C-alpha positions as a printed Julia matrix, in Angstrom:
189×3 Matrix{Float64}:
 13.54  45.09  139.23
 10.28  45.01  141.17
  9.74  43.63  144.7
  8.11  40.42  143.54
 11.03  39.54  141.26
 13.57  40.49  143.93
 11.84  38.31  146.53
 11.85  35.39  144.09
 15.6   35.78  143.65
 16.53  35.9   147.36
 17.38  32.19  147.62
 19.19  32.29  144.27
 21.28  35.17  145.67
 22.07  33.32  148.91
 23.05  30.19  146.99
 25.14  32.25  144.49
 23.06  31.29  141.47
 22.48  34.75  139.94
 24.35  35.86  136.85
 26.16  39.2   136.87
 23.31  41.24  135.41
 20.7   39.74  137.75
 23.03  40.15  140.73
 23.66  43.8   139.92
 19.93  44.52  139.58
 19.15  42.55  142.74
 21.72  44.41  144.86
 20.51  47.76  143.54
 16.92  46.88  144.43
 17.85  45.6   147.91
 19.75  48.82  148.64
 16.69  50.93  147.77
 13.82  48.78  149.11
 13.56  48.35  152.91
 10.9   45.6   152.63
 13.0   43.38  150.35
 16.1   44.15  152.39
 14.37  42.91  155.56
 13.18  39.76  153.83
 16.7   39.08  152.53
 18.05  39.56  156.04
 15.58  36.98  157.43
 16.43  34.37  154.78
 20.15  35.13  155.06
 20.03  34.71  158.86
 18.24  31.38  158.64
 20.54  30.05  155.91
 23.69  31.26  157.67
 22.58  29.86  161.05
 21.81  26.45  159.53
 25.2   26.45  157.82
 26.95  27.2   161.11
 24.98  24.46  162.88
 26.07  21.97  160.23
 29.68  22.96  160.92
 29.15  22.66  164.71
 30.25  26.24  165.24
 28.74  28.23  168.06
 28.93  31.91  168.72
 27.08  35.12  168.27
 27.14  36.92  164.96
 26.01  40.33  163.8
 23.86  39.21  160.9
 23.26  42.69  159.52
 26.99  43.26  159.34
 27.59  39.86  157.73
 24.86  40.51  155.17
 26.28  43.97  154.39
 29.76  42.48  153.85
 28.27  39.77  151.65
 26.44  42.33  149.51
 29.59  44.46  149.16
 31.66  41.45  148.2
 29.09  40.39  145.6
 29.04  43.93  144.17
 32.86  44.03  143.9
 32.88  40.66  142.11
 30.37  41.93  139.57
 32.43  45.06  138.97
 35.65  43.06  138.52
 33.98  40.73  136.04
 32.6   43.69  134.11
 36.07  45.25  133.85
 37.59  41.91  132.81
 34.92  41.48  130.12
 35.73  44.95  128.78
 39.48  44.23  128.58
 38.84  40.81  127.06
 36.69  42.38  124.34
 39.31  45.09  123.76
 42.04  42.45  123.42
 39.94  40.41  121.01
 39.21  43.51  118.93
 42.94  44.31  118.75
 43.71  40.72  117.73
 41.01  40.84  115.06
 42.46  44.09  113.72
 45.95  42.58  113.49
 44.61  39.47  111.74
 42.67  41.6   109.24
 45.71  43.77  108.48
 47.94  40.72  108.02
 45.37  38.95  105.86
 44.94  42.09  103.75
 48.69  42.4   103.36
 48.96  38.76  102.36
 46.18  39.19   99.83
 47.81  42.34   98.47
 51.15  40.49   98.17
 49.44  37.68   96.24
 47.77  40.14   93.87
 50.86  42.28   93.27
 53.25  39.34   93.28
 55.68  40.84   95.79
 55.72  41.75   99.45
 57.63  44.93   98.59
 54.55  46.29   96.82
 52.29  46.06   99.87
 51.14  49.01  101.93
 52.46  47.56  105.19
 55.93  46.93  103.75
 56.03  50.44  102.32
 55.1   52.02  105.64
 57.74  50.16  107.64
 60.41  50.3   104.94
 60.09  54.09  104.52
 60.36  54.53  108.3
 63.54  52.44  108.42
 64.96  54.29  105.4
 64.37  57.66  107.07
 66.07  56.46  110.26
 69.0   55.14  108.21
 69.33  58.44  106.31
 69.26  60.47  109.53
 71.94  58.21  111.02
 74.14  58.63  107.94
 73.7   62.42  107.97
 74.59  62.59  111.67
 77.66  60.4   111.15
 78.8   62.54  108.19
 78.37  65.74  110.19
 80.39  64.33  113.1
 83.2   63.15  110.83
 83.29  66.54  109.05
 83.42  68.31  112.4
 86.34  66.13  113.48
 88.23  66.78  110.21
 87.72  70.53  109.98
 87.38  71.36  113.64
 84.2   73.35  113.08
 80.61  72.16  113.09
 78.76  71.69  109.84
 76.3   74.5   109.2
 72.63  73.62  109.58
 71.04  73.1   106.19
 67.69  72.04  104.94
 68.77  69.05  102.89
 66.39  67.37  100.55
 66.92  64.04   98.92
 66.24  63.87   95.23
 65.64  60.74   93.22
 67.51  60.79   89.91
 66.08  58.73   87.1
 68.36  58.02   84.18
 66.95  57.49   80.72
 68.93  55.84   77.94
 70.18  58.3    75.4
 68.62  58.44   71.97
 70.33  59.39   68.73
 68.99  62.92   68.69
 68.14  64.83   71.78
 66.6   68.23   71.48
 67.39  70.65   74.26
 65.69  73.92   74.91
 68.12  76.71   75.39
 66.95  79.92   76.94
 68.43  83.04   75.44
 69.32  85.82   77.77
 67.05  88.01   75.73
 64.05  85.91   76.78
 63.44  83.79   73.69
 63.79  80.05   73.44
 65.31  78.02   70.7
 65.66  74.32   70.07
 69.2   73.1    69.65
 69.71  69.61   68.3
 72.4   67.64   69.97
 73.43  64.17   69.12
 76.19  61.67   68.93
């Protein structure tokens, strides 16, 4: 901000009519420009004195100190509003993300015909299944320890899914000879 612009905004500053960006630029310029700072002090003194006369208050005031406090207070307000804007935008972005995920899950459920076939359901269902399995394993180990009196040895257990297929009339099995050859052996009902 240049001096001319800053001087045009002095009354707007005193009357609290500057937006956050203008106020931040104005305060920065006033802090670095002695000429504009003096002019602000003159206008501030006149405005403040007239205000006190209207209120029928008398006394002596340190105008430089009052102006400095006013500038600091204005700067803190701008900083607070900036932080609040950031958190508001962050909150809105998080809400938008949740809405998009839920809308996508709903769309996926409509396309697949079932909520169980959605990515979100799979993620949460697998997590609950793992927790349930770990709880069952811990309960089984505790009951075995109580029955036998000794702790169950640590093992690396893996869960295997078994798929059953209906039997057909003739099933051919491969049998491995101990000599290394293979032969097909028919088996049936």
